[in-house]
C-alpha positions in Angstrom: 17.7 17.9 5.7 13.9 17.7 6.2 11.6 17.8 3.2 9.9 21.3 3.1 6.4 22.0 4.4 4.2 25.0 4.3 4.0 26.7 7.8 0.7 28.1 6.8 -1.1 24.9 6.0 1.2 22.1 7.2 -0.4 18.9 8.5 0.9 17.1 11.6 2.8 14.8 9.3 4.4 17.6 7.3 5.5 19.4 10.5 6.9 16.4 12.2 8.8 15.1 9.2 10.2 18.5 8.6 11.3 19.0 12.2 14.8 19.8 13.1 14.5 17.4 15.9 14.6 14.4 13.6 17.2 11.9 14.7 19.7 11.7 11.8 21.7 8.9 13.5 18.9 6.5 12.7 19.1 7.4 9.1 22.8 6.4 9.0 21.9 3.0 10.4 19.0 2.5 7.9 21.2 3.2 4.9 23.3 0.0 5.5 20.9 -2.0 3.3 21.9 0.2 0.4 24.8 -2.2 -0.2 22.5 -5.1 -1.0 22.9 -6.2 -4.7 19.3 -5.2 -5.6 20.0 -1.6 -4.4 23.6 -1.1 -5.5 22.4 -1.2 -9.2 19.9 1.5 -8.7 20.5 4.7 -10.7 20.1 8.2 -9.2 17.1 8.7 -11.4 15.4 5.5 -10.1 16.1 6.5 -6.5 14.6 10.0 -7.1 11.5 8.4 -8.7 11.0 6.1 -5.7 11.3 9.1 -3.3 8.9 11.0 -5.5 6.4 8.2 -5.3 6.5 8.0 -1.6 6.0 11.7 -1.3 3.1 11.6 -3.8 1.4 9.0 -1.6 1.7 11.2 1.5 0.6 14.4 -0.2 -2.3 12.7 -1.9 -3.5 11.3 1.4 -3.1 14.6 3.2 -5.3 16.1 0.5 -7.8 13.3 1.2 -8.0 14.3 4.8 -9.0 17.8 3.8 -11.6 16.4 1.4 -13.0 14.2 4.0 -12.9 16.1 7.3 -13.1 19.8 6.1 -14.8 19.7 2.7 -17.0 16.6 3.3 -16.5 15.5 -0.2 -15.6 11.9 0.7 -18.0 9.6 2.5 -17.7 6.2 4.0 -14.4 4.7 5.2 -11.0 6.3 4.6 -8.1 4.2 5.6 -4.8 6.2 5.4 -1.4 4.8 4.6 0.6 7.7 6.1 3.7 6.4 7.8 3.8 3.1 5.8 4.9 4.5 2.4 8.2 2.7 2.2 6.5 -0.7 2.4 4.3 -0.4 -0.7 6.9 1.5 -2.8 9.7 -0.8 -1.7 7.8 -4.0 -2.4 6.3 -2.9 -5.7 9.6 -1.5 -6.9 11.1 -5.0 -7.3 8.2 -6.5 -9.2 8.7 -7.9 -12.7 6.3 -8.0 -15.7 4.3 -11.0 -14.6 4.1 -10.3 -10.9 0.7 -9.6 -9.4 -0.4 -7.5 -6.4 -3.4 -7.7 -4.1 -4.0 -6.0 -0.8 -6.6 -5.2 1.9 -8.6 -2.0 2.4 -5.6 0.3 3.2 -4.8 0.3 -0.5 -4.0 3.9 -1.6 -0.3 3.5 -1.3 -0.1 0.3 -3.3 -2.3 1.8 -6.1 0.1 4.7 -6.5 3.2 2.5 -6.1 2.1 0.4 -9.1 1.7 3.5 -11.2 -2.0 4.4 -11.0 -2.6 8.1 -11.7 -4.1 10.3 -8.9 -7.1 11.6 -10.8 -9.1 8.4 -11.0 -8.1 7.6 -7.4 -9.4 10.8 -6.0 -12.5 10.6 -8.2 -13.2 7.1 -6.8 -13.0 8.5 -3.3 -15.5 11.2 -4.3 -17.8 8.5 -5.7 -17.6 9.8 -9.3 -17.9 7.9 -12.5 -14.4 8.8 -13.6 -13.0 6.8 -10.6 -10.9 3.7 -11.1 -13.9 1.6 -10.0 -16.5 4.0 -11.6 -17.4 5.5 -8.3 -18.8 2.2 -6.9 -15.9 1.1 -4.8 -14.6 4.0 -2.8 -11.5 4.0 -0.6 -11.3 0.3 -0.1 -11.7 -0.9 -3.7 -9.0 0.6 -5.9 -8.3 -1.7 -8.9 -6.2 -1.6 -12.1 -6.0 -5.0 -13.9 -3.8 -3.3 -16.6 -1.1 -2.9 -13.9 -1.8 -6.3 -12.4 -3.3 -4.7 -9.3 -6.2 -6.6 -8.0 -7.4 -4.4 -5.1 -8.4 -3.2 -2.5 -10.6 -5.6 -0.4 -12.8 -4.7 2.5 -13.2 -8.1 4.2 -10.4 -8.7 6.7 -8.2 -11.4 5.3 -10.5 -11.9 2.4 -7.9 -11.0 -0.2 -5.4 -13.6 1.0 -7.1 -16.7 -0.6 -7.4 -14.6 -3.7 -3.7 -13.9 -3.7 -3.1 -17.6 -3.4 -5.5 -17.9 -6.4 -3.4 -15.5 -8.4 -0.3 -17.5 -7.7 -2.2 -20.7 -8.6 -3.2 -19.1 -11.9 0.4 -18.2 -12.7 1.6 -21.8 -12.0 -1.3 -23.4 -13.9 -0.6 -21.3 -17.0 3.2 -21.9 -16.7 3.9 -18.2 -16.3 7.0 -17.2 -14.5 5.8 -14.7 -11.9 4.7 -14.3 -8.3 1.8 -12.9 -6.4 2.5 -10.2 -3.7 -0.3 -10.7 -1.2 -0.5 -8.0 1.4 -2.4 -8.3 4.7 -2.4 -6.5 8.0 -1.4 -7.8 11.4 -5.1 -7.8 12.3 -5.8 -10.5 9.6 -3.3 -13.1 10.7 -5.8 -15.0 13.0 -8.5 -15.3 10.3 -9.2 -18.9 9.3 -9.2 -18.0 5.6 -5.6 -16.7 5.9 -4.4 -20.1 7.4 -6.4 -22.0 4.7 -4.5 -19.9 2.1 -1.2 -20.6 3.8 -2.0 -24.3 3.9 -2.9 -24.6 0.2 0.1 -22.4 -0.9 2.4 -24.8 1.0 0.7 -28.0 -0.3 0.7 -26.9 -3.9 4.0 -24.9 -3.9 2.4 -21.7 -5.1 4.6 -18.7 -6.1 3.2 -16.3 -3.6 4.7 -13.9 -1.0 2.4 -13.2 1.9 3.4 -9.8 3.2 2.2 -8.9 6.7 2.2 -5.1 7.1 2.5 -5.0 10.9 1.7 -1.5 12.0 1.2 -2.7 15.5 -2.6 -2.3 15.8 -5.6 -4.3 14.7 -8.0 -1.3 14.6 -7.7 -0.2 18.3 -6.1 -3.4 19.7 -2.4 -3.7 19.9 -0.7 -6.8 18.5 0.6 -7.7 22.0 -3.1 -8.1 23.1 -4.4 -9.8 20.0 -1.8 -12.2 18.5 0.4 -14.7 20.3 4.0 -15.2 19.2 5.9 -13.9 16.1 3.5 -13.4 13.2 5.9 -14.4 10.4 7.2 -17.4 12.4 3.9 -19.1 11.9 5.2 -20.0 8.5 7.2 -22.8 10.1 3.9 -24.6 10.7 3.5 -24.8 7.0 7.2 -25.4 6.1 7.4 -22.0 4.5 10.4 -19.6 4.5 9.9 -16.4 6.4 11.7 -13.3 7.6 11.1 -9.9 9.3 12.3 -6.5 8.1 11.9 -2.9 9.0 9.3 -1.0 7.0 10.8 2.4 7.6 13.9 1.3 5.7 13.2 1.5 2.0 16.4 -0.3 1.0 15.8 -3.1 3.5 12.2 -3.6 2.2 13.5 -4.0 -1.3 16.2 -6.5 -0.3 13.8 -8.7 1.7 11.0 -8.6 -0.9 13.3 -9.4 -3.8 14.7 -12.4 -1.9 11.2 -14.0 -1.6 10.0 -12.9 -5.0 13.0 -14.8 -6.5 12.1 -17.9 -4.4 8.6 -17.7 -5.8 9.6 -17.1 -9.4 12.5 -19.5 -9.6 11.3 -22.4 -7.3 7.6 -21.8 -7.1 7.8 -21.7 -3.3 5.6 -19.6 -1.0 6.9 -17.5 1.9 5.8 -15.0 4.6 7.5 -11.6 5.0 6.5 -9.6 8.1 7.3 -5.9 7.6 7.3 -3.8 10.8 5.8 -0.4 10.1 3.5 2.2 11.7 0.5 4.3 10.9 0.3 7.9 12.1 -3.4 8.2 11.7 -6.2 6.1 13.2 -7.4 2.9 11.8 -9.7 5.0 9.6 -10.3 8.7 9.6 -13.4 8.2 11.7 -11.3 6.5 14.4 -10.6 9.0 17.2 -7.2 7.4 17.9 -7.2 8.6 21.4 -7.9 5.6 23.6 -5.4 2.9 22.7 -2.1 4.8 22.2 -0.6 8.1 23.3 0.7 11.0 21.3 4.3 10.4 22.6 4.4 7.0 20.9 3.4 8.5 17.5 5.8 11.4 17.8 8.7 9.1 18.7 8.2 7.1 15.5 7.9 10.3 13.5 11.0 11.7 15.0 13.2 8.6 14.5 11.7 6.4 11.8 9.6 8.5 9.3 10.2 6.5 6.1 10.2 9.5 3.7 12.5 11.5 5.9 14.9 8.6 6.3 15.1 7.9 2.6 15.5 11.6 1.9 18.4 11.8 4.4 20.0 8.8 2.8 19.7 10.3 -0.7 21.1 13.6 0.4 24.1 11.7 1.9 24.5 9.9 -1.4 24.4 13.3 -3.2 21.3 12.2 -5.1 19.0 14.9 -3.6 19.7 18.6 -2.8 17.5 21.3 -1.3 16.3 22.7 -4.6 15.3 19.3 -6.0 13.6 18.3 -2.7 11.5 21.5 -2.8 10.6 21.0 -6.5 9.5 17.4 -5.9 7.4 18.4 -2.9 5.8 21.3 -4.7 4.9 19.1 -7.7 3.4 16.4 -5.4 1.2 18.9 -3.6 0.1 20.4 -6.9 -0.7 17.0 -8.4 -2.8 16.1 -5.3 -4.6 19.4 -5.5 -5.3 18.9 -9.2 -6.7 15.4 -8.5 -9.2 16.9 -6.0 -10.3 19.5 -8.7 -10.7 16.7 -11.2 -12.8 14.7 -8.8 -15.0 17.7 -8.0 -15.6 18.4 -11.6 -16.4 14.8 -12.5 -20.0 13.6 -12.8 -21.6 11.0 -10.5 -22.7 7.6 -11.9 -26.3 7.5 -13.2 -29.1 5.3 -11.9 -28.7 3.1 -15.0 -25.1 2.5 -13.9 -26.2 0.5 -10.9 -26.7 -2.7 -12.9 -23.5 -2.4 -14.9 -20.3 -4.2 -14.1 -22.2 -6.8 -12.0 -22.6 -9.7 -14.5 -20.4 -10.0 -17.5 -23.1 -11.5 -19.7 -25.4 -8.5 -19.0 -22.7 -6.1 -20.2 -22.0 -8.3 -23.2 -25.5 -9.6 -24.4 -24.2 -10.8 -27.8 -22.1 -13.4 -26.0 -24.7 -14.4 -23.4 -25.1 -18.1 -22.9 -27.1 -18.4 -19.7 -30.9 -18.5 -19.8 -33.6 -16.4 -18.0 -33.5 -13.0 -16.4 -30.6 -11.9 -14.1 -32.0 -8.6 -12.9 -35.5 -8.1 -11.5 -37.3 -4.8 -10.9 
């Protein structure tokens, strides 16, 4: 029961996930995690909303491809999350009111998963002042403090110490919560990552380090770049760890909830490695033709597409039907298209905006306490 796609304008992702060749046997195996306590209590409405969010992420990013490659409205880097949707949505779906989220530069999926609307996200990609970072951040710097979403960071592994800092802040203030700190498999060998692991273990910080292992550090496979099991490195810091499948939405929820509970209840850090896959290159500018072949990508699409798998499961559970699937898909495409129209119509930042949002005291002169000039012509 593939989700529908337009034969006239379907992307490679739409065509493959809508293919009759999709292996339904895999879907049956994936749905076993539906019996976990965290998933059994889900209502049909909640499941539909999670499915909708995953589809909105994909349709948004497919629209981003058009804006970047065909219309040339987006400049700079554009790191797509297509193929990894179940990870962000699954993890963020088990967050509680005091939990925090921080991630790296492949941040579109997480932003949508925590509830950020599409209009300011697309506007940010277009460099417009109506963007979530006022047009100054672009693809790698989505932020929304009101949703406890702290980016969006371009430096490989640079967000990991910040995630430990978020956890430290929670503990210092006596707030019962946890920090979900996402990183890619390409960041695991960075010194700052291990420094963060070390401090989190020494100070018993309520943080869950989530390694989104899509198999490739830019164009280098994990097998060629990182020795051993990535999550197992937690043993060197006496931290709990586990590995789960990122194409299985229910399994992601189950694994994430286990470690969030450990962080909230016992203030203990952990590492969760989530095996996933990206269909597109490291960024849109990556030709993606030298380090993996098309057959590898198609095999994952055919057997493990996270949206298709979850859709199949929900159809089997009598939560989704053909009419509802088509309605959700149509709405997701329309919302993505509307976000592009919003971005196109929005103004660019002014020259005067360059010096804003740099120093807090400059933006709040009545509360300035430092002396001297900050900006010089």
